mmCIF file as Biopython writes it, N, C-alpha, C and O atoms, coordinates in Angstrom:
data_model
#
loop_
_atom_site.group_PDB
_atom_site.id
_atom_site.type_symbol
_atom_site.label_atom_id
_atom_site.label_alt_id
_atom_site.label_comp_id
_atom_site.label_asym_id
_atom_site.label_entity_id
_atom_site.label_seq_id
_atom_site.pdbx_PDB_ins_code
_atom_site.Cartn_x
_atom_site.Cartn_y
_atom_site.Cartn_z
_atom_site.occupancy
_atom_site.B_iso_or_equiv
_atom_site.auth_seq_id
_atom_site.auth_asym_id
_atom_site.pdbx_PDB_model_num
ATOM 1   N N  . UNK A ? 1  ? 3.706   5.139   -14.197 1.0 0.0 1  A 1 
ATOM 2   C CA . UNK A ? 1  ? 4.479   5.209   -12.976 1.0 0.0 1  A 1 
ATOM 3   C C  . UNK A ? 1  ? 5.920   4.832   -13.292 1.0 0.0 1  A 1 
ATOM 4   O O  . UNK A ? 1  ? 6.181   4.004   -14.165 1.0 0.0 1  A 1 
ATOM 5   N N  . UNK A ? 2  ? 6.829   5.434   -12.588 1.0 0.0 2  A 1 
ATOM 6   C CA . UNK A ? 2  ? 8.253   5.188   -12.816 1.0 0.0 2  A 1 
ATOM 7   C C  . UNK A ? 2  ? 8.602   3.723   -12.548 1.0 0.0 2  A 1 
ATOM 8   O O  . UNK A ? 2  ? 7.876   3.022   -11.843 1.0 0.0 2  A 1 
ATOM 9   N N  . UNK A ? 3  ? 9.712   3.274   -13.113 1.0 0.0 3  A 1 
ATOM 10  C CA . UNK A ? 3  ? 10.151  1.899   -12.945 1.0 0.0 3  A 1 
ATOM 11  C C  . UNK A ? 3  ? 10.666  1.595   -11.552 1.0 0.0 3  A 1 
ATOM 12  O O  . UNK A ? 3  ? 10.873  0.428   -11.218 1.0 0.0 3  A 1 
ATOM 13  N N  . UNK A ? 4  ? 10.877  2.613   -10.730 1.0 0.0 4  A 1 
ATOM 14  C CA . UNK A ? 4  ? 11.421  2.412   -9.396  1.0 0.0 4  A 1 
ATOM 15  C C  . UNK A ? 4  ? 10.374  1.959   -8.386  1.0 0.0 4  A 1 
ATOM 16  O O  . UNK A ? 4  ? 10.723  1.685   -7.238  1.0 0.0 4  A 1 
ATOM 17  N N  . UNK A ? 5  ? 9.116   1.872   -8.768  1.0 0.0 5  A 1 
ATOM 18  C CA . UNK A ? 5  ? 8.034   1.522   -7.853  1.0 0.0 5  A 1 
ATOM 19  C C  . UNK A ? 5  ? 7.541   0.110   -8.128  1.0 0.0 5  A 1 
ATOM 20  O O  . UNK A ? 5  ? 7.493   -0.330  -9.277  1.0 0.0 5  A 1 
ATOM 21  N N  . UNK A ? 6  ? 7.174   -0.599  -7.059  1.0 0.0 6  A 1 
ATOM 22  C CA . UNK A ? 6  ? 6.670   -1.965  -7.198  1.0 0.0 6  A 1 
ATOM 23  C C  . UNK A ? 6  ? 5.382   -2.104  -6.390  1.0 0.0 6  A 1 
ATOM 24  O O  . UNK A ? 6  ? 5.292   -1.650  -5.249  1.0 0.0 6  A 1 
ATOM 25  N N  . UNK A ? 7  ? 4.392   -2.743  -7.007  1.0 0.0 7  A 1 
ATOM 26  C CA . UNK A ? 7  ? 3.127   -2.989  -6.315  1.0 0.0 7  A 1 
ATOM 27  C C  . UNK A ? 7  ? 3.348   -4.107  -5.306  1.0 0.0 7  A 1 
ATOM 28  O O  . UNK A ? 7  ? 3.833   -5.182  -5.656  1.0 0.0 7  A 1 
ATOM 29  N N  . UNK A ? 8  ? 2.986   -3.846  -4.040  1.0 0.0 8  A 1 
ATOM 30  C CA . UNK A ? 8  ? 3.184   -4.868  -3.026  1.0 0.0 8  A 1 
ATOM 31  C C  . UNK A ? 8  ? 1.872   -5.406  -2.448  1.0 0.0 8  A 1 
ATOM 32  O O  . UNK A ? 8  ? 1.873   -6.443  -1.785  1.0 0.0 8  A 1 
ATOM 33  N N  . UNK A ? 9  ? 0.766   -4.722  -2.690  1.0 0.0 9  A 1 
ATOM 34  C CA . UNK A ? 9  ? -0.511  -5.177  -2.136  1.0 0.0 9  A 1 
ATOM 35  C C  . UNK A ? 9  ? -1.653  -4.549  -2.910  1.0 0.0 9  A 1 
ATOM 36  O O  . UNK A ? 9  ? -1.536  -3.434  -3.418  1.0 0.0 9  A 1 
ATOM 37  N N  . UNK A ? 10 ? -2.761  -5.277  -2.996  1.0 0.0 10 A 1 
ATOM 38  C CA . UNK A ? 10 ? -3.974  -4.780  -3.630  1.0 0.0 10 A 1 
ATOM 39  C C  . UNK A ? 10 ? -5.114  -4.855  -2.619  1.0 0.0 10 A 1 
ATOM 40  O O  . UNK A ? 10 ? -5.278  -5.859  -1.927  1.0 0.0 10 A 1 
ATOM 41  N N  . UNK A ? 11 ? -5.883  -3.802  -2.545  1.0 0.0 11 A 1 
ATOM 42  C CA . UNK A ? 11 ? -6.998  -3.707  -1.594  1.0 0.0 11 A 1 
ATOM 43  C C  . UNK A ? 11 ? -8.299  -3.446  -2.337  1.0 0.0 11 A 1 
ATOM 44  O O  . UNK A ? 11 ? -8.299  -3.023  -3.494  1.0 0.0 11 A 1 
ATOM 45  N N  . UNK A ? 12 ? -9.409  -3.704  -1.651  1.0 0.0 12 A 1 
ATOM 46  C CA . UNK A ? 12 ? -10.714 -3.277  -2.141  1.0 0.0 12 A 1 
ATOM 47  C C  . UNK A ? 12 ? -11.294 -2.208  -1.219  1.0 0.0 12 A 1 
ATOM 48  O O  . UNK A ? 12 ? -12.308 -1.590  -1.544  1.0 0.0 12 A 1 
ATOM 49  N N  . UNK A ? 13 ? -10.657 -1.991  -0.077  1.0 0.0 13 A 1 
ATOM 50  C CA . UNK A ? 13 ? -11.106 -1.018  0.913   1.0 0.0 13 A 1 
ATOM 51  C C  . UNK A ? 13 ? -10.099 0.126   0.977   1.0 0.0 13 A 1 
ATOM 52  O O  . UNK A ? 13 ? -8.942  -0.084  1.339   1.0 0.0 13 A 1 
ATOM 53  N N  . UNK A ? 14 ? -10.530 1.323   0.630   1.0 0.0 14 A 1 
ATOM 54  C CA . UNK A ? 14 ? -9.644  2.489   0.601   1.0 0.0 14 A 1 
ATOM 55  C C  . UNK A ? 14 ? -9.095  2.834   1.979   1.0 0.0 14 A 1 
ATOM 56  O O  . UNK A ? 14 ? -7.959  3.293   2.097   1.0 0.0 14 A 1 
ATOM 57  N N  . UNK A ? 15 ? -9.886  2.617   3.012   1.0 0.0 15 A 1 
ATOM 58  C CA . UNK A ? 15 ? -9.434  2.943   4.364   1.0 0.0 15 A 1 
ATOM 59  C C  . UNK A ? 15 ? -8.282  2.038   4.778   1.0 0.0 15 A 1 
ATOM 60  O O  . UNK A ? 15 ? -7.304  2.509   5.358   1.0 0.0 15 A 1 
ATOM 61  N N  . UNK A ? 16 ? -8.386  0.738   4.484   1.0 0.0 16 A 1 
ATOM 62  C CA . UNK A ? 16 ? -7.292  -0.184  4.805   1.0 0.0 16 A 1 
ATOM 63  C C  . UNK A ? 16 ? -6.015  0.232   4.084   1.0 0.0 16 A 1 
ATOM 64  O O  . UNK A ? 16 ? -4.937  0.234   4.678   1.0 0.0 16 A 1 
ATOM 65  N N  . UNK A ? 17 ? -6.130  0.582   2.819   1.0 0.0 17 A 1 
ATOM 66  C CA . UNK A ? 17 ? -4.959  0.996   2.044   1.0 0.0 17 A 1 
ATOM 67  C C  . UNK A ? 17 ? -4.316  2.240   2.650   1.0 0.0 17 A 1 
ATOM 68  O O  . UNK A ? 17 ? -3.090  2.323   2.728   1.0 0.0 17 A 1 
ATOM 69  N N  . UNK A ? 18 ? -5.117  3.196   3.073   1.0 0.0 18 A 1 
ATOM 70  C CA . UNK A ? 18 ? -4.583  4.431   3.661   1.0 0.0 18 A 1 
ATOM 71  C C  . UNK A ? 18 ? -3.925  4.177   5.017   1.0 0.0 18 A 1 
ATOM 72  O O  . UNK A ? 18 ? -2.920  4.806   5.349   1.0 0.0 18 A 1 
ATOM 73  N N  . UNK A ? 19 ? -4.487  3.258   5.798   1.0 0.0 19 A 1 
ATOM 74  C CA . UNK A ? 19 ? -3.892  2.928   7.098   1.0 0.0 19 A 1 
ATOM 75  C C  . UNK A ? 19 ? -2.506  2.327   6.895   1.0 0.0 19 A 1 
ATOM 76  O O  . UNK A ? 19 ? -1.557  2.701   7.585   1.0 0.0 19 A 1 
ATOM 77  N N  . UNK A ? 20 ? -2.389  1.403   5.956   1.0 0.0 20 A 1 
ATOM 78  C CA . UNK A ? 20 ? -1.086  0.779   5.682   1.0 0.0 20 A 1 
ATOM 79  C C  . UNK A ? 20 ? -0.122  1.814   5.122   1.0 0.0 20 A 1 
ATOM 80  O O  . UNK A ? 20 ? 1.052   1.833   5.492   1.0 0.0 20 A 1 
ATOM 81  N N  . UNK A ? 21 ? -0.607  2.673   4.235   1.0 0.0 21 A 1 
ATOM 82  C CA . UNK A ? 21 ? 0.235   3.732   3.673   1.0 0.0 21 A 1 
ATOM 83  C C  . UNK A ? 21 ? 0.803   4.610   4.777   1.0 0.0 21 A 1 
ATOM 84  O O  . UNK A ? 21 ? 2.001   4.897   4.784   1.0 0.0 21 A 1 
ATOM 85  N N  . UNK A ? 22 ? -0.032  5.036   5.700   1.0 0.0 22 A 1 
ATOM 86  C CA . UNK A ? 22 ? 0.418   5.892   6.796   1.0 0.0 22 A 1 
ATOM 87  C C  . UNK A ? 22 ? 1.442   5.183   7.681   1.0 0.0 22 A 1 
ATOM 88  O O  . UNK A ? 22 ? 2.430   5.788   8.097   1.0 0.0 22 A 1 
ATOM 89  N N  . UNK A ? 23 ? 1.207   3.899   7.969   1.0 0.0 23 A 1 
ATOM 90  C CA . UNK A ? 23 ? 2.131   3.132   8.798   1.0 0.0 23 A 1 
ATOM 91  C C  . UNK A ? 23 ? 3.498   3.033   8.126   1.0 0.0 23 A 1 
ATOM 92  O O  . UNK A ? 23 ? 4.527   3.195   8.782   1.0 0.0 23 A 1 
ATOM 93  N N  . UNK A ? 24 ? 3.511   2.769   6.823   1.0 0.0 24 A 1 
ATOM 94  C CA . UNK A ? 24 ? 4.774   2.661   6.098   1.0 0.0 24 A 1 
ATOM 95  C C  . UNK A ? 24 ? 5.494   4.007   6.061   1.0 0.0 24 A 1 
ATOM 96  O O  . UNK A ? 24 ? 6.707   4.067   6.262   1.0 0.0 24 A 1 
ATOM 97  N N  . UNK A ? 25 ? 4.760   5.078   5.808   1.0 0.0 25 A 1 
ATOM 98  C CA . UNK A ? 25 ? 5.376   6.401   5.757   1.0 0.0 25 A 1 
ATOM 99  C C  . UNK A ? 25 ? 5.919   6.824   7.121   1.0 0.0 25 A 1 
ATOM 100 O O  . UNK A ? 25 ? 6.946   7.499   7.195   1.0 0.0 25 A 1 
ATOM 101 N N  . UNK A ? 26 ? 5.241   6.433   8.200   1.0 0.0 26 A 1 
ATOM 102 C CA . UNK A ? 26 ? 5.742   6.732   9.543   1.0 0.0 26 A 1 
ATOM 103 C C  . UNK A ? 26 ? 7.061   6.015   9.816   1.0 0.0 26 A 1 
ATOM 104 O O  . UNK A ? 26 ? 7.844   6.441   10.665  1.0 0.0 26 A 1 
ATOM 105 N N  . UNK A ? 27 ? 7.301   4.923   9.087   1.0 0.0 27 A 1 
ATOM 106 C CA . UNK A ? 27 ? 8.543   4.169   9.220   1.0 0.0 27 A 1 
ATOM 107 C C  . UNK A ? 27 ? 9.555   4.531   8.136   1.0 0.0 27 A 1 
ATOM 108 O O  . UNK A ? 27 ? 10.517  3.797   7.911   1.0 0.0 27 A 1 
ATOM 109 N N  . UNK A ? 28 ? 9.338   5.658   7.469   1.0 0.0 28 A 1 
ATOM 110 C CA . UNK A ? 28 ? 10.302  6.184   6.515   1.0 0.0 28 A 1 
ATOM 111 C C  . UNK A ? 28 ? 10.272  5.560   5.132   1.0 0.0 28 A 1 
ATOM 112 O O  . UNK A ? 28 ? 11.246  5.669   4.386   1.0 0.0 28 A 1 
ATOM 113 N N  . UNK A ? 29 ? 9.165   4.904   4.774   1.0 0.0 29 A 1 
ATOM 114 C CA . UNK A ? 29 ? 9.059   4.276   3.455   1.0 0.0 29 A 1 
ATOM 115 C C  . UNK A ? 29 ? 8.080   5.084   2.605   1.0 0.0 29 A 1 
ATOM 116 O O  . UNK A ? 29 ? 6.882   5.089   2.891   1.0 0.0 29 A 1 
ATOM 117 N N  . UNK A ? 30 ? 8.563   5.763   1.570   1.0 0.0 30 A 1 
ATOM 118 C CA . UNK A ? 30 ? 7.656   6.484   0.671   1.0 0.0 30 A 1 
ATOM 119 C C  . UNK A ? 30 ? 6.680   5.503   0.019   1.0 0.0 30 A 1 
ATOM 120 O O  . UNK A ? 30 ? 7.077   4.437   -0.451  1.0 0.0 30 A 1 
ATOM 121 N N  . UNK A ? 31 ? 5.416   5.873   -0.001  1.0 0.0 31 A 1 
ATOM 122 C CA . UNK A ? 31 ? 4.363   4.975   -0.463  1.0 0.0 31 A 1 
ATOM 123 C C  . UNK A ? 31 ? 3.401   5.723   -1.371  1.0 0.0 31 A 1 
ATOM 124 O O  . UNK A ? 31 ? 3.119   6.902   -1.158  1.0 0.0 31 A 1 
ATOM 125 N N  . UNK A ? 32 ? 2.899   5.024   -2.389  1.0 0.0 32 A 1 
ATOM 126 C CA . UNK A ? 32 ? 1.904   5.591   -3.295  1.0 0.0 32 A 1 
ATOM 127 C C  . UNK A ? 32 ? 0.701   4.657   -3.321  1.0 0.0 32 A 1 
ATOM 128 O O  . UNK A ? 32 ? 0.849   3.443   -3.460  1.0 0.0 32 A 1 
ATOM 129 N N  . UNK A ? 33 ? -0.493  5.236   -3.185  1.0 0.0 33 A 1 
ATOM 130 C CA . UNK A ? 33 ? -1.732  4.479   -3.323  1.0 0.0 33 A 1 
ATOM 131 C C  . UNK A ? 33 ? -2.369  4.891   -4.643  1.0 0.0 33 A 1 
ATOM 132 O O  . UNK A ? 33 ? -2.631  6.072   -4.873  1.0 0.0 33 A 1 
ATOM 133 N N  . UNK A ? 34 ? -2.615  3.922   -5.500  1.0 0.0 34 A 1 
ATOM 134 C CA . UNK A ? 34 ? -3.248  4.171   -6.789  1.0 0.0 34 A 1 
ATOM 135 C C  . UNK A ? 34 ? -4.660  3.603   -6.732  1.0 0.0 34 A 1 
ATOM 136 O O  . UNK A ? 34 ? -4.852  2.387   -6.747  1.0 0.0 34 A 1 
ATOM 137 N N  . UNK A ? 35 ? -5.646  4.493   -6.668  1.0 0.0 35 A 1 
ATOM 138 C CA . UNK A ? 35 ? -7.039  4.091   -6.524  1.0 0.0 35 A 1 
ATOM 139 C C  . UNK A ? 35 ? -7.664  3.925   -7.911  1.0 0.0 35 A 1 
ATOM 140 O O  . UNK A ? 35 ? -7.867  4.899   -8.635  1.0 0.0 35 A 1 
ATOM 141 N N  . UNK A ? 36 ? -7.963  2.680   -8.264  1.0 0.0 36 A 1 
ATOM 142 C CA . UNK A ? 36 ? -8.576  2.379   -9.558  1.0 0.0 36 A 1 
ATOM 143 C C  . UNK A ? 36 ? -10.054 2.031   -9.401  1.0 0.0 36 A 1 
ATOM 144 O O  . UNK A ? 36 ? -10.652 1.432   -10.295 1.0 0.0 36 A 1 
ATOM 145 N N  . UNK A ? 37 ? -10.642 2.407   -8.263  1.0 0.0 37 A 1 
ATOM 146 C CA . UNK A ? 37 ? -12.048 2.116   -8.029  1.0 0.0 37 A 1 
ATOM 147 C C  . UNK A ? 37 ? -12.939 3.107   -8.762  1.0 0.0 37 A 1 
ATOM 148 O O  . UNK A ? 37 ? -12.595 4.277   -8.930  1.0 0.0 37 A 1 
ATOM 149 N N  . UNK A ? 38 ? -14.077 2.616   -9.186  1.0 0.0 38 A 1 
ATOM 150 C CA . UNK A ? 38 ? -15.110 3.470   -9.755  1.0 0.0 38 A 1 
ATOM 151 C C  . UNK A ? 38 ? -15.681 4.322   -8.620  1.0 0.0 38 A 1 
ATOM 152 O O  . UNK A ? 38 ? -16.038 3.788   -7.570  1.0 0.0 38 A 1 
ATOM 153 N N  . UNK A ? 39 ? -15.770 5.616   -8.818  1.0 0.0 39 A 1 
ATOM 154 C CA . UNK A ? 39 ? -16.190 6.513   -7.739  1.0 0.0 39 A 1 
ATOM 155 C C  . UNK A ? 39 ? -17.670 6.382   -7.379  1.0 0.0 39 A 1 
ATOM 156 O O  . UNK A ? 39 ? -18.055 6.717   -6.259  1.0 0.0 39 A 1 
ATOM 157 N N  . UNK A ? 40 ? -18.491 5.912   -8.280  1.0 0.0 40 A 1 
ATOM 158 C CA . UNK A ? 40 ? -19.922 5.799   -8.001  1.0 0.0 40 A 1 
ATOM 159 C C  . UNK A ? 40 ? -20.299 4.473   -7.350  1.0 0.0 40 A 1 
ATOM 160 O O  . UNK A ? 40 ? -21.111 4.439   -6.426  1.0 0.0 40 A 1 
ATOM 161 N N  . UNK A ? 41 ? -19.710 3.388   -7.829  1.0 0.0 41 A 1 
ATOM 162 C CA . UNK A ? 41 ? -20.128 2.054   -7.387  1.0 0.0 41 A 1 
ATOM 163 C C  . UNK A ? 41 ? -19.082 1.345   -6.525  1.0 0.0 41 A 1 
ATOM 164 O O  . UNK A ? 41 ? -19.349 0.266   -5.995  1.0 0.0 41 A 1 
ATOM 165 N N  . UNK A ? 42 ? -17.905 1.934   -6.381  1.0 0.0 42 A 1 
ATOM 166 C CA . UNK A ? 42 ? -16.837 1.417   -5.532  1.0 0.0 42 A 1 
ATOM 167 C C  . UNK A ? 42 ? -16.432 -0.021  -5.848  1.0 0.0 42 A 1 
ATOM 168 O O  . UNK A ? 42 ? -16.157 -0.806  -4.940  1.0 0.0 42 A 1 
ATOM 169 N N  . UNK A ? 43 ? -16.394 -0.362  -7.125  1.0 0.0 43 A 1 
ATOM 170 C CA . UNK A ? 43 ? -15.800 -1.634  -7.507  1.0 0.0 43 A 1 
ATOM 171 C C  . UNK A ? 43 ? -14.464 -1.343  -8.165  1.0 0.0 43 A 1 
ATOM 172 O O  . UNK A ? 43 ? -14.253 -0.267  -8.724  1.0 0.0 43 A 1 
ATOM 173 N N  . UNK A ? 44 ? -13.585 -2.294  -8.094  1.0 0.0 44 A 1 
ATOM 174 C CA . UNK A ? 44 ? -12.248 -2.107  -8.620  1.0 0.0 44 A 1 
ATOM 175 C C  . UNK A ? 44 ? -11.223 -2.279  -7.515  1.0 0.0 44 A 1 
ATOM 176 O O  . UNK A ? 44 ? -11.565 -2.646  -6.391  1.0 0.0 44 A 1 
ATOM 177 N N  . UNK A ? 45 ? -9.994  -2.021  -7.830  1.0 0.0 45 A 1 
ATOM 178 C CA . UNK A ? 45 ? -8.893  -2.279  -6.905  1.0 0.0 45 A 1 
ATOM 179 C C  . UNK A ? 45 ? -8.166  -0.999  -6.508  1.0 0.0 45 A 1 
ATOM 180 O O  . UNK A ? 45 ? -8.190  0.004   -7.221  1.0 0.0 45 A 1 
ATOM 181 N N  . UNK A ? 46 ? -7.527  -1.068  -5.363  1.0 0.0 46 A 1 
ATOM 182 C CA . UNK A ? 46 ? -6.659  -0.002  -4.874  1.0 0.0 46 A 1 
ATOM 183 C C  . UNK A ? 46 ? -5.289  -0.636  -4.695  1.0 0.0 46 A 1 
ATOM 184 O O  . UNK A ? 46 ? -5.143  -1.605  -3.951  1.0 0.0 46 A 1 
ATOM 185 N N  . UNK A ? 47 ? -4.288  -0.095  -5.372  1.0 0.0 47 A 1 
ATOM 186 C CA . UNK A ? 47 ? -2.966  -0.696  -5.380  1.0 0.0 47 A 1 
ATOM 187 C C  . UNK A ? 47 ? -2.000  0.128   -4.529  1.0 0.0 47 A 1 
ATOM 188 O O  . UNK A ? 47 ? -2.010  1.358   -4.567  1.0 0.0 47 A 1 
ATOM 189 N N  . UNK A ? 48 ? -1.165  -0.580  -3.759  1.0 0.0 48 A 1 
ATOM 190 C CA . UNK A ? 48 ? -0.178  0.041   -2.891  1.0 0.0 48 A 1 
ATOM 191 C C  . UNK A ? 48 ? 1.203   -0.215  -3.470  1.0 0.0 48 A 1 
ATOM 192 O O  . UNK A ? 48 ? 1.591   -1.360  -3.701  1.0 0.0 48 A 1 
ATOM 193 N N  . UNK A ? 49 ? 1.949   0.875   -3.704  1.0 0.0 49 A 1 
ATOM 194 C CA . UNK A ? 49 ? 3.282   0.792   -4.303  1.0 0.0 49 A 1 
ATOM 195 C C  . UNK A ? 49 ? 4.324   1.363   -3.355  1.0 0.0 49 A 1 
ATOM 196 O O  . UNK A ? 49 ? 4.069   2.333   -2.641  1.0 0.0 49 A 1 
ATOM 197 N N  . UNK A ? 50 ? 5.510   0.741   -3.358  1.0 0.0 50 A 1 
ATOM 198 C CA . UNK A ? 50 ? 6.668   1.293   -2.658  1.0 0.0 50 A 1 
ATOM 199 C C  . UNK A ? 50 ? 7.861   1.248   -3.603  1.0 0.0 50 A 1 
ATOM 200 O O  . UNK A ? 50 ? 7.839   0.564   -4.627  1.0 0.0 50 A 1 
ATOM 201 N N  . UNK A ? 51 ? 8.896   1.985   -3.240  1.0 0.0 51 A 1 
ATOM 202 C CA . UNK A ? 51 ? 10.127  1.959   -4.018  1.0 0.0 51 A 1 
ATOM 203 C C  . UNK A ? 51 ? 10.685  0.546   -4.002  1.0 0.0 51 A 1 
ATOM 204 O O  . UNK A ? 51 ? 10.638  -0.128  -2.973  1.0 0.0 51 A 1 
ATOM 205 N N  . UNK A ? 52 ? 11.213  0.092   -5.134  1.0 0.0 52 A 1 
ATOM 206 C CA . UNK A ? 52 ? 11.681  -1.294  -5.229  1.0 0.0 52 A 1 
ATOM 207 C C  . UNK A ? 52 ? 12.771  -1.616  -4.216  1.0 0.0 52 A 1 
ATOM 208 O O  . UNK A ? 52 ? 12.950  -2.782  -3.862  1.0 0.0 52 A 1 
ATOM 209 N N  . UNK A ? 53 ? 13.501  -0.615  -3.742  1.0 0.0 53 A 1 
ATOM 210 C CA . UNK A ? 53 ? 14.536  -0.828  -2.731  1.0 0.0 53 A 1 
ATOM 211 C C  . UNK A ? 53 ? 13.956  -1.019  -1.335  1.0 0.0 53 A 1 
ATOM 212 O O  . UNK A ? 53 ? 14.671  -1.432  -0.422  1.0 0.0 53 A 1 
ATOM 213 N N  . UNK A ? 54 ? 12.673  -0.724  -1.157  1.0 0.0 54 A 1 
ATOM 214 C CA . UNK A ? 54 ? 12.034  -0.799  0.162   1.0 0.0 54 A 1 
ATOM 215 C C  . UNK A ? 54 ? 11.038  -1.949  0.277   1.0 0.0 54 A 1 
ATOM 216 O O  . UNK A ? 54 ? 10.349  -2.062  1.291   1.0 0.0 54 A 1 
ATOM 217 N N  . UNK A ? 55 ? 10.950  -2.797  -0.734  1.0 0.0 55 A 1 
ATOM 218 C CA . UNK A ? 55 ? 9.931   -3.849  -0.752  1.0 0.0 55 A 1 
ATOM 219 C C  . UNK A ? 55 ? 10.057  -4.784  0.450   1.0 0.0 55 A 1 
ATOM 220 O O  . UNK A ? 55 ? 9.064   -5.045  1.129   1.0 0.0 55 A 1 
ATOM 221 N N  . UNK A ? 56 ? 11.252  -5.288  0.724   1.0 0.0 56 A 1 
ATOM 222 C CA . UNK A ? 56 ? 11.428  -6.244  1.819   1.0 0.0 56 A 1 
ATOM 223 C C  . UNK A ? 56 ? 11.063  -5.633  3.163   1.0 0.0 56 A 1 
ATOM 224 O O  . UNK A ? 56 ? 10.382  -6.266  3.969   1.0 0.0 56 A 1 
ATOM 225 N N  . UNK A ? 57 ? 11.506  -4.419  3.407   1.0 0.0 57 A 1 
ATOM 226 C CA . UNK A ? 57 ? 11.209  -3.744  4.670   1.0 0.0 57 A 1 
ATOM 227 C C  . UNK A ? 57 ? 9.713   -3.499  4.797   1.0 0.0 57 A 1 
ATOM 228 O O  . UNK A ? 57 ? 9.137   -3.716  5.863   1.0 0.0 57 A 1 
ATOM 229 N N  . UNK A ? 58 ? 9.084   -3.051  3.725   1.0 0.0 58 A 1 
ATOM 230 C CA . UNK A ? 58 ? 7.643   -2.774  3.747   1.0 0.0 58 A 1 
ATOM 231 C C  . UNK A ? 58 ? 6.854   -4.050  4.016   1.0 0.0 58 A 1 
ATOM 232 O O  . UNK A ? 58 ? 5.922   -4.043  4.821   1.0 0.0 58 A 1 
ATOM 233 N N  . UNK A ? 59 ? 7.213   -5.136  3.356   1.0 0.0 59 A 1 
ATOM 234 C CA . UNK A ? 59 ? 6.499   -6.398  3.568   1.0 0.0 59 A 1 
ATOM 235 C C  . UNK A ? 59 ? 6.675   -6.890  5.005   1.0 0.0 59 A 1 
ATOM 236 O O  . UNK A ? 59 ? 5.731   -7.413  5.598   1.0 0.0 59 A 1 
ATOM 237 N N  . UNK A ? 60 ? 7.873   -6.728  5.570   1.0 0.0 60 A 1 
ATOM 238 C CA . UNK A ? 60 ? 8.116   -7.141  6.951   1.0 0.0 60 A 1 
ATOM 239 C C  . UNK A ? 60 ? 7.266   -6.311  7.915   1.0 0.0 60 A 1 
ATOM 240 O O  . UNK A ? 60 ? 6.665   -6.853  8.843   1.0 0.0 60 A 1 
ATOM 241 N N  . UNK A ? 61 ? 7.219   -5.003  7.694   1.0 0.0 61 A 1 
ATOM 242 C CA . UNK A ? 61 ? 6.402   -4.125  8.551   1.0 0.0 61 A 1 
ATOM 243 C C  . UNK A ? 61 ? 4.923   -4.474  8.452   1.0 0.0 61 A 1 
ATOM 244 O O  . UNK A ? 61 ? 4.211   -4.463  9.456   1.0 0.0 61 A 1 
ATOM 245 N N  . UNK A ? 62 ? 4.462   -4.783  7.250   1.0 0.0 62 A 1 
ATOM 246 C CA . UNK A ? 62 ? 3.062   -5.149  7.062   1.0 0.0 62 A 1 
ATOM 247 C C  . UNK A ? 62 ? 2.747   -6.472  7.772   1.0 0.0 62 A 1 
ATOM 248 O O  . UNK A ? 62 ? 1.679   -6.612  8.369   1.0 0.0 62 A 1 
ATOM 249 N N  . UNK A ? 63 ? 3.662   -7.437  7.711   1.0 0.0 63 A 1 
ATOM 250 C CA . UNK A ? 63 ? 3.464   -8.706  8.408   1.0 0.0 63 A 1 
ATOM 251 C C  . UNK A ? 63 ? 3.428   -8.495  9.918   1.0 0.0 63 A 1 
ATOM 252 O O  . UNK A ? 63 ? 2.590   -9.074  10.609  1.0 0.0 63 A 1 
ATOM 253 N N  . UNK A ? 64 ? 4.337   -7.666  10.431  1.0 0.0 64 A 1 
ATOM 254 C CA . UNK A ? 64 ? 4.373   -7.388  11.864  1.0 0.0 64 A 1 
ATOM 255 C C  . UNK A ? 64 ? 3.076   -6.701  12.306  1.0 0.0 64 A 1 
ATOM 256 O O  . UNK A ? 64 ? 2.533   -7.029  13.361  1.0 0.0 64 A 1 
ATOM 257 N N  . UNK A ? 65 ? 2.582   -5.763  11.516  1.0 0.0 65 A 1 
ATOM 258 C CA . UNK A ? 65 ? 1.351   -5.059  11.849  1.0 0.0 65 A 1 
ATOM 259 C C  . UNK A ? 65 ? 0.154   -6.001  11.815  1.0 0.0 65 A 1 
ATOM 260 O O  . UNK A ? 65 ? -0.746  -5.887  12.648  1.0 0.0 65 A 1 
ATOM 261 N N  . UNK A ? 66 ? 0.131   -6.920  10.873  1.0 0.0 66 A 1 
ATOM 262 C CA . UNK A ? 66 ? -0.963  -7.881  10.765  1.0 0.0 66 A 1 
ATOM 263 C C  . UNK A ? 66 ? -0.950  -8.845  11.951  1.0 0.0 66 A 1 
ATOM 264 O O  . UNK A ? 66 ? -2.004  -9.319  12.377  1.0 0.0 66 A 1 
ATOM 265 N N  . UNK A ? 67 ? 0.227   -9.134  12.480  1.0 0.0 67 A 1 
ATOM 266 C CA . UNK A ? 67 ? 0.345   -10.028 13.628  1.0 0.0 67 A 1 
ATOM 267 C C  . UNK A ? 67 ? -0.161  -9.441  14.928  1.0 0.0 67 A 1 
ATOM 268 O O  . UNK A ? 67 ? -0.423  -10.172 15.883  1.0 0.0 67 A 1 
ATOM 269 N N  . UNK A ? 68 ? -0.303  -8.116  14.972  1.0 0.0 68 A 1 
ATOM 270 C CA . UNK A ? 68 ? -0.781  -7.452  16.174  1.0 0.0 68 A 1 
ATOM 271 C C  . UNK A ? 68 ? -2.282  -7.607  16.369  1.0 0.0 68 A 1 
ATOM 272 O O  . UNK A ? 68 ? -2.788  -7.426  17.476  1.0 0.0 68 A 1 
ATOM 273 N N  . UNK A ? 69 ? -2.996  -7.945  15.293  1.0 0.0 69 A 1 
ATOM 274 C CA . UNK A ? 69 ? -4.462  -8.055  15.373  1.0 0.0 69 A 1 
ATOM 275 C C  . UNK A ? 69 ? -4.905  -9.332  16.005  1.0 0.0 69 A 1 
ATOM 276 O O  . UNK A ? 69 ? -6.105  -9.569  16.142  1.0 0.0 69 A 1 
#
């Protein structure tokens, strides 16, 4: 992966990662989900990356979204 991307969160649930990815993209933040889970047994991690220039904004949006629950 290019040096311009930074991992901001790790998940074990693919659906949670996709929900956060969609929320960030709806707010204009390009996002990449790197799924490192085994396809048969579903163990492993799912990593969420954003551009290093968007880290602060992405983390703030994620905190605000978590506060709504």
